[in-house]
N, C-alpha and C positions, 0 to 999 in steps of 0.2 A: 504494500500500500504506500502510495506516495505521501508526501507531507501535506499536500492540499487535501487529499482524501481523508487523512487522519484528522486534520483540523475540522473538516466538515462533520466527521463522525462525532468528535468530542462536542462541537457546538450543538449538534442535534440532541445528544444525550443530556447535556446540561440544560438545553431549552425545554426538553420534555420534563425533566425533573423540576425546573422552576415553575413551569405551568401547573404541574401536579401539586406542588406545594402551595401555590397561590390559590388554586381552586379548593384545596383542602382547608386552608385558612378561612376562605369565604364560607365554605360549608359549615365548619365548626362555629364560626361567628353567627351564622344564621340559625344554627341549631341550639347553641348554648349561650349566645350573646346576652350579656348583662348590661343594661343601660344603653343610652344613646351614643356610645363611643364610636367615633369614626376611624380611629387609628388602625384597627385590624383590616378594615375595608381598604384603606389606602395601601397598606402593605400587600394585601392580596392583589390589588390592581397593579401595583408596581411589579410584583413577581410575574403576573400573567403577561404584562407588556414586555418585560425583559425576555421571558420565554418565547414569545412570538417573534421578537427581534432576533433572537439567536437561531430560531428555526428558519427564518428568512435568510439569515446569513449563511446557514448551512446549505440551503437550497441554491443560493447564488454560487457558492463555492463549488458545489457538486455539479452544477450545470457547466461550468467552464472547463 
């Protein structure tokens, strides 16, 4: 595997993990959330946005 393919693979794995963690935080906050705290929702959104960005980067790297 070349360096570009390895980088795309790592970006894809980290992106999947970050999206999963973000969605898990959102699910737990919706299920167990106490009070009108916005902090966990912000962290969940950031994790999902970062995960999507890493997945896009992997797709672009893998295409070239």
